[in-house]
C-alpha positions, 0 to 999 in steps of 0.5 A: 421445531425440527432439527433441520430448522434449528441447524438452518437458523444456526447458521444464518446467525452465524453468517454475519460473523463469518463474512465480518472474519473474511473482510478483517486483516490481521495487522500487518507489521514490518521489521524496519521504518523502510520497504528494504532492510537496507537501502538498494541501488535503483533505477528510478524512471522519469519522463520521455525514456530519463532514468537516473541511478541511486541508492534508494529506499522507501520510507514507510512513514509515508511512503516517501522516495528517500536516497543516500548523498554522501552518506545523508539519507535525503527525501527525493522531490518526484515532481519528474519521478514515474516509478522506482526499480528495486531488482525485481520490485516496482514501486509507482507514483500514486497520488500525493507523490507517494510511491506504491509497490506494483502487485500484478499487472495486465494490459499496462494497467496496475495493482498498486498496494501503498503500505504506510506505517499505521502512526495512531497505532504506533502512537497507541503502543508508544503511549504517545511518546512517539518523539521519543527519537526521530528519523532527520532528513535532509529534503532539497533547501529544508529539513524535515523530521520524521519523528518514529522512535527507534530506541525502543529495542521491545517494540523494534522487536515486534515491528512497526505496525502498518496500514495498505491502501490499494490503487489502479494504474488505469493507462497512466493514470492513478485511481483509488480502490473503491468501487465508484472510482473503479465502475468508471474505467471498467470496460462497457463489455465487462460491466455487468460481470462487474456488477456480479462481482460486485455482490460477490459476498466473498469478494472484498476491496480489502483482499488483493487477490480480489483486487487482481480480478478487476483487471480483467475489466480494464481497458 
């Protein structure tokens, strides 16, 4: 067996590991249980051009919209909320009423990143003591407890483990970012390009730069 053959075999053996590394992502962390370190003045957009202002934030436990009223943190009902604007950052509502960050836009279509605390990882890291401390939110007409340990200084120092899920807003409709759902939305004239991209070994549904490319194919 020649040196050339040995080199080729070695490359083929390494290929799956290379692809796996490309698909994997480092564990992201958030220094606070909220999207922003502090509550900010935000413009909350509603249907028919209506809007209200509030000191607001996004709770990462479930990506819910929260606001401060009379020095109390409350969770907002988002049935009539379309989006929330914090300075230059915009959050759009996705499935389940959760709020995701708009990371790219083109032709009135948007790519949305929904970031939440990875509660499974969080529980493992706190040895199951998930209810050691909690934030209490006074919902309208009900009380909801969000169990997040705020008293473990060592844990707060390294941050909360978070996970990301992606969506597209296509002409006002929320679509999960996966092949079966997105393929239904692709313009016919771009279908061949989309299929070619799906065969590209360096393209990934977990990579934001890859997902941004799909905005070119949406109507």
